C-alpha positions as CSV (number, residue, x, y, z in Angstrom):
1,X,-79.1,6.3,17.3
2,X,-77.3,9.6,16.2
3,X,-74.6,8.9,18.8
4,X,-74.0,5.3,17.5
5,X,-74.0,6.8,13.9
6,X,-71.4,9.5,14.8
7,X,-69.2,6.9,16.5
8,X,-69.2,4.7,13.3
9,X,-68.4,7.7,11.2
10,X,-65.5,8.6,13.3
11,X,-64.2,5.1,13.3
12,X,-64.7,4.9,9.4
13,X,-62.7,8.2,9.1
14,X,-59.8,6.9,11.3
15,X,-59.7,3.7,9.4
16,X,-59.6,5.7,6.0
17,X,-57.0,8.2,7.4
18,X,-54.8,5.0,8.5
19,X,-55.2,3.3,5.2
20,X,-54.3,6.6,3.3
21,X,-51.3,7.0,5.7
22,X,-50.0,3.5,5.0
23,X,-50.6,3.8,1.3
24,X,-48.7,7.1,1.2
25,X,-45.9,5.5,3.2
26,X,-45.9,2.6,0.6
27,X,-46.2,4.8,-2.3
28,X,-43.1,6.8,-0.9
29,X,-41.2,3.6,-0.3
30,X,-41.8,2.4,-3.9
31,X,-40.8,5.7,-5.5
32,X,-37.5,5.9,-3.3
33,X,-36.8,2.2,-4.1
34,X,-37.3,3.1,-7.9
35,X,-35.1,6.2,-7.6
36,X,-32.4,4.2,-6.0
37,X,-32.6,1.6,-8.6
38,X,-32.2,4.4,-11.1
39,X,-35.6,5.1,-12.4
40,X,-36.5,8.5,-13.9
41,X,-38.9,10.2,-15.8
42,X,-37.3,11.5,-19.0
43,X,-38.1,14.5,-21.2
44,X,-41.0,12.4,-23.0
45,X,-42.6,11.7,-19.7
46,X,-41.7,8.0,-19.8
47,X,-40.2,6.2,-16.9
48,X,-36.6,4.9,-17.6
49,X,-34.0,3.2,-15.7
50,X,-30.5,4.9,-15.8
51,X,-27.3,4.1,-14.3
52,X,-24.8,6.5,-12.3
53,X,-21.1,7.1,-13.2
54,X,-19.0,8.5,-10.5
55,X,-15.8,10.1,-11.5
56,X,-12.6,11.0,-9.5
57,X,-9.4,12.3,-11.1
58,X,-5.9,13.3,-10.1
59,X,-5.8,16.2,-9.7
60,X,-9.5,17.0,-9.1
61,X,-11.5,19.9,-10.4
62,X,-11.6,18.6,-14.0
63,X,-14.3,19.6,-16.2
64,X,-16.4,16.6,-17.3
65,X,-17.6,16.3,-21.0
66,X,-20.1,13.4,-21.9
67,X,-20.8,12.5,-25.6
68,X,-19.3,15.9,-26.6
69,X,-21.4,18.0,-24.4
70,X,-20.2,20.0,-21.1
71,X,-22.0,18.6,-18.1
72,X,-21.3,21.7,-15.8
73,X,-20.0,19.3,-13.2
74,X,-16.5,18.7,-12.2
75,X,-14.4,15.9,-10.7
76,X,-14.8,14.5,-7.9
77,X,-18.6,14.0,-8.8
78,X,-21.4,11.8,-10.2
79,X,-24.2,11.9,-12.7
80,X,-26.9,9.7,-14.0
81,X,-26.5,8.4,-17.6
82,X,-28.7,6.3,-19.7
83,X,-27.9,2.8,-20.3
84,X,-25.3,2.0,-23.0
85,X,-22.1,3.4,-24.2
86,X,-21.0,6.9,-23.4
87,X,-17.8,8.9,-24.3
88,X,-16.7,10.3,-21.3
89,X,-13.7,13.0,-21.2
90,X,-12.0,15.2,-18.5
91,X,-10.3,18.2,-19.3
92,X,-8.2,20.7,-17.0
93,X,-6.6,23.8,-18.2
94,X,-2.7,23.4,-18.4
95,X,-2.9,19.4,-18.2
96,X,-3.2,16.6,-20.9
97,X,-6.7,15.2,-21.2
98,X,-8.4,11.9,-20.7
99,X,-11.1,10.0,-22.7
100,X,-12.7,6.8,-22.4
101,X,-15.8,5.0,-23.8
102,X,-17.7,3.8,-20.9
103,X,-20.4,1.2,-20.7
104,X,-23.3,2.1,-18.4
105,X,-25.5,-0.6,-17.0
106,X,-29.0,0.5,-15.9
107,X,-29.7,0.5,-12.3
108,X,-25.8,0.3,-11.6
109,X,-22.8,2.4,-10.3
110,X,-20.0,2.7,-12.6
111,X,-17.2,4.0,-10.4
112,X,-14.1,5.4,-12.2
113,X,-11.2,6.5,-10.0
114,X,-8.0,6.0,-11.9
115,X,-8.0,8.8,-14.5
116,X,-4.6,10.6,-14.4
117,X,-3.8,13.9,-15.7
118,X,-0.6,15.3,-16.4
119,X,1.0,18.9,-16.4
120,X,1.6,19.9,-20.1
121,X,4.7,21.8,-18.6
122,X,6.3,19.8,-15.9
123,X,9.1,21.3,-13.8
124,X,11.9,18.7,-13.4
125,X,15.0,18.5,-11.1
126,X,17.9,16.2,-11.0
127,X,18.3,14.4,-7.6
128,X,21.4,12.6,-8.2
129,X,24.0,11.8,-10.8
130,X,24.6,8.1,-10.9
131,X,27.6,7.0,-12.8
132,X,28.3,3.3,-12.7
133,X,24.8,2.5,-11.7
134,X,24.9,-1.2,-11.0
135,X,21.4,-1.5,-9.0
136,X,18.4,0.5,-8.6
137,X,15.0,-0.1,-7.4
138,X,11.9,2.1,-6.2
139,X,9.6,1.3,-3.3
140,X,6.5,2.9,-1.9
141,X,8.5,5.3,0.4
142,X,12.0,5.0,-0.8
143,X,14.6,4.5,-3.6
144,X,17.7,2.2,-3.3
145,X,20.6,2.1,-5.6
146,X,24.0,1.0,-5.8
147,X,26.5,3.2,-7.8
148,X,30.2,2.4,-7.9
149,X,31.1,0.8,-4.4
150,X,28.1,2.7,-2.6
151,X,24.7,1.9,-1.5
152,X,22.3,5.0,-1.6
153,X,18.7,5.7,-0.5
154,X,16.4,8.7,-1.1
155,X,12.9,9.4,0.5
156,X,10.2,10.1,-2.2
157,X,7.5,11.5,0.0
158,X,9.2,14.7,0.9
159,X,9.3,17.9,-1.1
160,X,12.9,18.4,-0.3
161,X,14.9,15.3,-1.2
162,X,18.5,14.5,-0.5
163,X,20.2,11.2,-1.2
164,X,21.7,9.5,1.7
165,X,24.8,7.0,1.6
166,X,24.2,3.8,3.4
167,X,27.1,2.7,5.7
168,X,27.9,-0.7,7.4
169,X,28.4,-4.3,6.0
170,X,26.3,-4.6,3.0
171,X,26.1,-6.8,-0.1
172,X,28.6,-5.9,-3.0
173,X,25.7,-5.9,-5.3
174,X,22.2,-7.3,-5.6
175,X,20.3,-9.2,-8.5
176,X,16.8,-9.2,-6.8
177,X,15.0,-7.0,-4.2
178,X,11.9,-7.6,-2.2
179,X,10.6,-4.6,-0.2
180,X,8.8,-4.9,3.3
181,X,5.3,-3.4,3.3
182,X,5.4,-2.9,7.0
183,X,8.9,-1.6,7.7
184,X,11.5,0.4,5.8
185,X,13.5,-3.0,5.1
186,X,14.3,-4.7,2.0
187,X,15.5,-8.3,1.0
188,X,18.5,-8.3,-1.2
189,X,19.9,-11.3,-3.0
190,X,23.9,-11.1,-3.5
191,X,24.5,-10.9,-7.3
192,X,27.7,-13.0,-7.1
193,X,27.1,-15.0,-3.9
194,X,23.5,-15.6,-4.0
195,X,23.3,-14.9,-0.2
196,X,20.1,-13.2,1.0
197,X,20.5,-10.0,3.0
198,X,18.0,-8.2,5.2
199,X,18.9,-4.5,5.1
200,X,17.1,-2.1,7.4
201,X,17.2,1.4,5.4
202,X,16.9,3.4,8.7
203,X,19.5,1.8,10.7
204,X,21.8,-0.4,8.6
205,X,23.7,-1.8,11.9
206,X,20.3,-3.9,12.1
207,X,21.1,-5.5,8.6
208,X,22.2,-9.2,8.6
209,X,23.4,-11.7,5.9
210,X,20.5,-14.3,6.6
211,X,22.6,-17.1,5.0
212,X,25.6,-16.4,7.5
213,X,23.6,-15.6,10.6
214,X,21.5,-18.8,10.3
215,X,24.1,-21.2,8.8
216,X,21.5,-22.1,5.9
217,X,21.7,-21.9,2.1
218,X,18.7,-19.8,1.1
219,X,17.0,-20.3,-2.3
220,X,14.2,-17.7,-2.0
221,X,13.2,-15.2,0.6
222,X,10.0,-13.0,1.4
223,X,8.8,-10.8,4.2
224,X,6.1,-12.6,6.3
225,X,4.1,-9.4,7.2
226,X,4.7,-10.0,10.9
227,X,8.2,-9.0,11.5
228,X,9.7,-12.2,10.1
229,X,11.2,-13.6,6.8
230,X,9.8,-16.7,5.0
231,X,12.9,-18.6,3.5
232,X,13.1,-21.6,1.0
233,X,16.0,-24.0,2.4
234,X,16.9,-27.2,1.2
235,X,13.3,-27.9,-0.2
236,X,11.9,-26.9,3.1
237,X,10.1,-23.5,3.8
238,X,11.3,-22.1,7.2
239,X,10.4,-19.1,9.3
240,X,13.0,-16.5,10.6
241,X,12.0,-14.5,13.7
242,X,14.1,-11.5,13.2
243,X,13.6,-10.3,16.9
244,X,14.1,-13.7,18.6
245,X,16.8,-14.6,16.2
246,X,15.3,-18.1,15.6
247,X,14.5,-20.3,12.5
248,X,12.0,-23.1,12.4
249,X,10.5,-25.3,9.8
250,X,7.1,-24.6,8.5
251,X,6.8,-27.0,5.4
252,X,9.0,-30.0,5.2
253,X,7.7,-31.7,2.0
254,X,10.0,-31.2,-0.8
255,X,8.9,-27.4,-1.6
256,X,10.0,-26.1,-5.1
257,X,8.5,-22.7,-5.0
258,X,6.4,-20.4,-2.6
259,X,4.7,-17.3,-2.5
260,X,2.8,-15.6,0.5
261,X,0.5,-12.8,1.5
262,X,1.8,-12.1,5.2
263,X,1.5,-15.4,6.8
264,X,-1.0,-17.1,4.4
265,X,1.2,-19.2,2.1
266,X,1.0,-21.1,-1.0
267,X,3.6,-23.7,-2.0
268,X,4.6,-26.1,-4.8
269,X,5.4,-29.6,-3.7
270,X,7.0,-32.2,-5.6
271,X,6.0,-35.4,-4.0
272,X,5.0,-39.1,-5.0
273,X,2.0,-38.0,-6.9
274,X,3.9,-35.3,-8.8
275,X,3.6,-31.7,-8.3
276,X,0.9,-30.3,-5.9
277,X,-0.1,-26.9,-4.9
278,X,-0.6,-26.6,-1.2
279,X,-1.7,-23.8,1.4
280,X,-0.2,-23.4,4.7
281,X,-1.8,-21.4,7.7
282,X,-1.5,-22.0,11.2
283,X,0.5,-25.1,11.2
284,X,-1.8,-26.7,9.0
285,X,-0.8,-27.7,5.2
286,X,-3.7,-28.5,3.0
287,X,-3.2,-29.7,-0.7
288,X,-5.6,-28.0,-3.1
289,X,-4.5,-29.0,-6.4
290,X,-2.5,-31.5,-8.4
291,X,-0.9,-30.5,-11.4
292,X,1.1,-33.6,-12.2
293,X,4.4,-33.1,-14.1
294,X,3.5,-29.6,-15.2
295,X,6.6,-27.3,-14.8
296,X,5.5,-24.1,-13.1
297,X,7.3,-21.2,-14.3
298,X,5.6,-18.6,-12.2
299,X,3.6,-18.5,-9.0
300,X,2.0,-15.6,-7.4
301,X,-0.6,-14.8,-4.9
302,X,-2.9,-11.9,-4.4
303,X,-5.1,-10.8,-1.5
304,X,-8.1,-8.2,-2.9
305,X,-10.8,-7.5,-0.6
306,X,-9.9,-10.1,2.1
307,X,-10.0,-12.8,-0.5
308,X,-6.9,-14.8,-1.5
309,X,-6.3,-15.8,-5.4
310,X,-3.4,-18.1,-6.4
311,X,-2.0,-17.5,-10.0
312,X,-0.1,-20.3,-11.7
313,X,1.8,-19.8,-14.8
314,X,2.3,-23.0,-16.9
315,X,4.4,-22.2,-20.0
316,X,2.3,-20.3,-22.1
317,X,-0.7,-20.7,-20.0
318,X,-2.1,-18.9,-16.7
319,X,-4.6,-20.1,-14.5
320,X,-6.1,-18.3,-11.6
321,X,-7.7,-19.9,-8.6
322,X,-9.8,-18.4,-5.9
323,X,-9.5,-19.9,-2.4
324,X,-12.4,-19.2,0.0
325,X,-11.9,-20.2,3.7
326,X,-7.9,-20.2,3.4
327,X,-6.4,-23.0,5.4
328,X,-9.9,-24.1,7.1
329,X,-11.7,-27.3,6.9
330,X,-14.2,-25.8,4.9
331,X,-11.9,-24.5,2.2
332,X,-13.1,-24.2,-1.2
333,X,-10.9,-23.8,-4.3
334,X,-12.3,-22.7,-7.7
335,X,-10.8,-21.9,-11.0
336,X,-11.9,-18.8,-12.0
337,X,-9.8,-17.9,-15.3
338,X,-7.7,-19.7,-17.7
339,X,-5.5,-17.4,-20.2
340,X,-3.4,-18.4,-23.2
341,X,-0.7,-15.8,-23.3
342,X,0.9,-16.8,-26.8
343,X,4.3,-16.8,-25.3
344,X,6.2,-18.0,-22.0
345,X,5.1,-16.3,-18.6
346,X,8.1,-14.3,-17.5
347,X,6.5,-12.6,-14.5
348,X,3.3,-11.8,-12.7
349,X,3.2,-8.3,-11.0
350,X,-0.2,-7.3,-9.0
351,X,-1.7,-4.1,-8.2
352,X,-4.9,-4.8,-6.0
353,X,-7.2,-6.5,-8.3
354,X,-5.2,-6.0,-11.4
355,X,-2.2,-8.4,-12.3
356,X,0.2,-7.6,-15.2
357,X,1.1,-10.9,-16.9
358,X,4.4,-10.2,-19.0
359,X,5.4,-12.8,-21.6
360,X,8.3,-13.1,-23.9
361,X,6.3,-11.6,-26.8
362,X,3.2,-10.1,-25.4
363,X,1.5,-8.9,-22.3
364,X,-1.9,-8.8,-20.7
365,X,-3.7,-7.2,-17.7
366,X,-6.0,-9.3,-15.8
367,X,-8.8,-7.9,-13.5
368,X,-9.5,-10.6,-10.8
369,X,-12.8,-9.0,-9.8
370,X,-14.3,-8.4,-13.1
371,X,-12.5,-11.5,-14.9
372,X,-11.6,-9.4,-17.9
373,X,-8.2,-9.2,-19.8
374,X,-6.6,-6.5,-21.9
375,X,-3.5,-6.9,-24.3
376,X,-0.8,-4.3,-23.5
377,X,2.8,-3.5,-24.6
378,X,5.2,-6.7,-24.1
379,X,7.6,-4.8,-22.0
380,X,4.8,-3.0,-19.9
381,X,5.5,-2.1,-16.2
382,X,3.4,-0.6,-13.4
383,X,3.8,3.3,-12.9
384,X,1.4,3.3,-10.0
385,X,-1.7,1.1,-9.1
386,X,-3.6,1.7,-12.5
387,X,-1.0,3.2,-15.1
388,X,1.4,1.3,-17.1
389,X,4.7,2.4,-18.9
390,X,7.3,1.4,-21.4
391,X,10.1,3.3,-23.2
392,X,9.9,3.8,-26.9
393,X,12.5,5.8,-28.8
394,X,13.9,6.9,-25.4
395,X,10.7,8.3,-24.4
396,X,8.6,7.4,-21.6
397,X,5.0,6.3,-22.8
398,X,2.1,5.7,-20.3
399,X,-1.4,4.3,-20.8
400,X,-4.2,3.2,-18.5
401,X,-4.3,-0.6,-17.4
402,X,-6.6,-1.5,-20.5
403,X,-4.3,0.1,-23.1
404,X,-6.2,3.4,-23.6
405,X,-5.3,6.9,-23.2
406,X,-1.7,6.6,-24.3
407,X,0.4,9.6,-23.8
408,X,4.3,10.3,-24.4
409,X,6.1,12.0,-21.5
410,X,9.7,12.2,-20.7
411,X,13.2,11.4,-22.1
412,X,14.1,8.1,-20.0
413,X,16.3,5.2,-19.7
414,X,14.2,2.3,-20.4
415,X,16.4,-0.5,-18.6
416,X,15.6,0.9,-15.0
417,X,12.4,1.2,-13.1
418,X,10.0,4.1,-12.8
419,X,7.3,5.3,-10.3
420,X,4.4,7.9,-10.0
421,X,4.3,8.9,-6.2
422,X,1.6,11.8,-5.4
423,X,2.5,14.7,-7.6
424,X,5.9,13.5,-8.8
425,X,7.2,11.2,-11.4
426,X,10.5,9.4,-10.6
427,X,12.7,8.0,-13.4
428,X,16.2,7.6,-14.5
429,X,17.3,9.6,-17.3
430,X,20.5,9.3,-19.7
431,X,23.1,12.2,-19.6
432,X,26.6,12.8,-20.7
433,X,28.1,11.2,-17.6
434,X,25.9,8.3,-17.7
435,X,22.7,8.3,-16.1
436,X,20.7,10.7,-13.5
437,X,17.8,10.1,-11.1
438,X,15.2,12.8,-12.1
439,X,12.0,13.8,-10.9
440,X,9.1,15.6,-12.5
441,X,6.3,17.5,-11.1
442,X,3.1,16.2,-12.8
443,X,0.4,17.8,-10.5
444,X,0.1,21.2,-9.0
């Protein structure tokens, strides 16, 4: 009997131990889950859900001040904050500051990666004197311009920069430029003739007048992202293989306009049912939207997080469509945003999920991911992926994409492009001889 009782007692102890182990594991999992969800015990001993703000600045190492109080941490870093609105400021000695009111959602991460700080004393250098400047454009890696009778290029990623003169047969001048993201090439539209040129900036001997080479009258041209060029010719969309030197028809249905992200293409077709927007992929054309007799002023296409968006400007209206399953039989099209601009849509310029919509009298920035919009200056242009700029009284004014943190920087000629690349700000400045290409160091 004693032996049986001892066996039962051992069994009970084992069962209780296992129950306690399981209960402890469950409790730990619950606590960890609550911590991940942002629950914390506050100073009053109460459990409260908080959110997290993660802050990254250029340059890093800036002191973070929240609601007027120093936090003791620097960028790049993160901190838990209670839900609601908080004033977040970053400060660094020798730099302009940055401040914004941020709404924290309990249980969520608020990721702020775009704050830019500028040196208060910015060393500058003249890169080129450009008298008789006729054309000027800035790409991701190079600047190209025509002054007098010569075309020039300049690398913008090197510390030591020296302009180079392009030689070979090139267009006299250009009215439009499109940059290739994959190669150091540009498409230039001749200002007088209207011919489209593919110019290889590393080897101009490879440059070609596309209209002459393929005996076509080109209305529009864009790089296809696979080493070719898409061209609109006599109401049809065609593909030029620059390596094989061949041209083939992709869409032959009265095409009025087209835009593309690599080989994913959206076209406007004027057919028997009026104007329709269709998508093209892998030799298949699928019509997705009938717009009747509406006149499209601007068409744009954006790819963000492997998702295609089609933006259509009708007069003073902008409509944004999200397309799932591009070109597939299961493709679905959903209108996610309609925007009244108040003036005609003149241009659509995208940076990742942000689209700058310029109008005749006003402009807006659209966030495709959050479906939010902000009013900005009418003549705003992108300076980098999150900063906008405009010229006022001969000075460059910059601000964040949502219109906050406005700062006045340098003397500038407002009729040419400007760009912020790494530690350097590139822009055109007026001088006694005309204009000069200048760069300022904005970050040490």
